[in-house]
KOLPA-851585 format. One line per 2 residues: number of its first residue (from 0); for each residue x, y, z of C-alpha. Coordinates in steps of 0.05 Angstrom, whole numbers. Layout:
N
NUM	X,Y,Z; ...;
This chain:
301
0	-1,0,-1; 21,74,-12;
2	12,117,49; 11,191,34;
4	15,249,85; -39,292,54;
6	-43,321,-14; -10,388,-10;
8	46,372,-59; 44,354,-133;
10	90,297,-117; 37,266,-76;
12	-15,269,-131; 37,237,-178;
14	52,182,-131; -23,168,-121;
16	-31,166,-195; 25,117,-204;
18	0,71,-149; -71,69,-178;
20	-43,50,-246; -8,-12,-212;
22	-67,-29,-171; -33,-12,-106;
24	-81,15,-51; -73,89,-30;
26	-80,112,38; -83,184,59;
28	-69,214,128; -81,289,125;
30	-91,344,178; -150,378,147;
32	-213,390,190; -283,415,181;
34	-278,476,235; -260,531,190;
36	-312,566,144; -311,544,72;
38	-294,602,25; -344,616,-32;
40	-304,632,-96; -292,604,-166;
42	-223,582,-143; -253,544,-82;
44	-306,511,-129; -254,488,-177;
46	-211,462,-121; -271,426,-91;
48	-288,392,-157; -214,367,-168;
50	-200,350,-97; -264,317,-88;
52	-252,270,-147; -182,254,-121;
54	-207,239,-51; -263,193,-76;
56	-212,150,-112; -172,141,-50;
58	-178,70,-16; -172,90,56;
60	-166,149,101; -127,146,168;
62	-166,196,209; -127,233,260;
64	-188,259,300; -260,276,303;
66	-258,341,263; -212,305,209;
68	-263,248,203; -321,297,192;
70	-278,331,141; -277,270,99;
72	-352,258,109; -363,325,83;
74	-332,301,15; -382,241,17;
76	-329,191,34; -362,125,53;
78	-354,107,126; -321,42,110;
80	-260,78,83; -252,119,146;
82	-206,87,198; -182,112,263;
84	-105,133,268; -106,182,323;
86	-50,235,321; 0,217,375;
88	70,229,400; 119,182,439;
90	78,180,501; 128,137,537;
92	185,186,527; 146,245,551;
94	120,207,609; 189,183,628;
96	218,251,621; 165,280,670;
98	180,229,723; 255,244,715;
100	246,319,719; 197,320,776;
102	249,322,829; 281,383,793;
104	217,426,789; 238,481,838;
106	307,485,804; 279,490,735;
108	229,543,761; 284,585,789;
110	323,583,724; 264,615,689;
112	247,663,744; 182,628,766;
114	163,629,841; 158,559,868;
116	85,572,893; 65,607,827;
118	10,578,780; 50,569,717;
120	13,575,649; 52,547,592;
122	48,569,519; 92,524,475;
124	102,540,404; 120,597,357;
126	101,667,376; 66,680,312;
128	-6,709,297; -40,644,280;
130	-22,617,350; -49,680,384;
132	-2,685,448; -25,754,460;
134	-95,726,478; -66,690,534;
136	-28,752,559; -95,792,556;
138	-131,736,592; -83,737,653;
140	-73,812,656; -106,837,718;
142	-113,769,752; -83,770,821;
144	-87,698,827; -106,630,796;
146	-133,578,844; -106,621,901;
148	-33,623,870; 0,682,832;
150	-1,668,756; 65,665,715;
152	62,658,640; 118,616,609;
154	127,622,533; 168,564,508;
156	188,590,438; 204,648,397;
158	176,687,339; 155,754,310;
160	109,768,368; 163,757,422;
162	174,832,427; 95,846,438;
164	95,793,491; 153,823,527;
166	120,893,527; 57,865,558;
168	89,825,617; 131,843,677;
170	109,912,684; 65,949,732;
172	-5,918,728; 20,867,680;
174	26,791,691; 95,758,705;
176	125,723,643; 185,689,617;
178	203,676,544; 252,617,541;
180	267,624,467; 270,563,422;
182	273,495,458; 292,434,422;
184	255,366,432; 305,347,489;
186	289,410,526; 214,418,517;
188	200,366,576; 232,417,623;
190	177,466,604; 122,413,618;
192	157,400,685; 147,470,713;
194	77,480,683; 9,472,717;
196	-28,476,655; -19,487,576;
198	-59,535,535; -65,526,459;
200	-101,594,436; -90,583,361;
202	-139,597,305; -160,553,249;
204	-89,550,222; -73,499,282;
206	-97,436,244; -84,393,306;
208	-31,417,358; 12,358,377;
210	38,400,436; -28,381,471;
212	-8,308,462; 61,321,491;
214	31,362,550; -19,306,571;
216	33,253,566; 74,297,613;
218	14,300,661; -1,373,646;
220	-78,389,631; -96,425,566;
222	-138,486,550; -150,497,478;
224	-189,546,434; -247,517,393;
226	-212,529,329; -158,478,341;
228	-160,408,311; -146,374,375;
230	-195,410,420; -252,364,411;
232	-210,302,425; -156,323,474;
234	-187,380,514; -264,375,512;
236	-263,306,547; -232,340,608;
238	-291,384,620; -324,447,590;
240	-273,494,618; -219,462,575;
242	-247,491,512; -266,561,497;
244	-285,606,437; -224,628,399;
246	-204,703,414; -253,706,470;
248	-203,730,523; -259,733,578;
250	-276,661,565; -202,641,568;
252	-195,675,633; -255,640,660;
254	-228,572,637; -162,585,669;
256	-194,602,736; -236,541,734;
258	-180,492,713; -134,523,767;
260	-187,512,820; -210,444,795;
262	-154,407,757; -172,343,722;
264	-152,279,754; -89,247,733;
266	-128,184,711; -170,230,662;
268	-104,253,629; -79,181,624;
270	-144,156,591; -133,209,538;
272	-60,191,526; -79,119,520;
274	-132,135,468; -80,173,429;
276	-21,123,425; 22,99,370;
278	-5,29,380; -72,50,360;
280	-50,74,291; -4,11,285;
282	-65,-34,298; -105,3,244;
284	-48,-4,195; -44,-81,211;
286	-116,-92,200; -117,-56,136;
288	-58,-94,107; -93,-159,130;
290	-158,-138,96; -116,-124,32;
292	-86,-193,36; -151,-224,41;
294	-148,-240,115; -208,-215,153;
296	-188,-162,208; -218,-163,277;
298	-234,-88,274; -222,-27,225;
300	-258,23,268;
């Protein structure tokens, strides 16, 4: 079988055409979701006609989440071609790093200027417009406490909005904040080790948000805007406060206050991690290959 990661590049279309000519099944695992409004234009109509034909000729879709599955349904793809392949990270690596770093929590906090008793809200990603880091700053501005603890914003990343974030933190009447700059994958677990929750305020451009997977695997609860592809699957199951309308600073502030006062149980985080594990995708792939080979799989759901 040929497994394609989406359809963005011409080479992917060429590969699919070559596979179809040879009778090789084509599988697609893309990130698109049904959350964003569909533009109405001649170009959009032409794209829909061409892409729709291409999608309908695809043998199987590996669905990364609920909004992604609905996207394929909106193109009238039969349910039998939709198979669960939840977006995932190396959960064991992040969980192991969290255990190893737990004894160093106070030390790591001192390094980034975070008081030991502070409630640390983490933003992890590029400081760019589509990720809306300034929404988080605005939500915390004016808050004296979160769950009875002084809030501290930790921005693990860098980008064009870093200057604006600096201007709006650490001044009179402004929230305490730290920008770490870019962290590589070996350093990111240190940010999770000091955090009390992760906020993903992004707009529709956040087709998923794997940082939410990483946070949950590290034992850190997630709050996400309703425009993020992962919100429905990784944040909503934790409770209503864990998803808020994108751009609604007042709602984000209320979510932060609620989650700080009533954090989800560790077991709830672990259940989400287990549901988004690499083994689930591996099982789906195995079942699809068995079906192609003529052996009936136990489940393709």
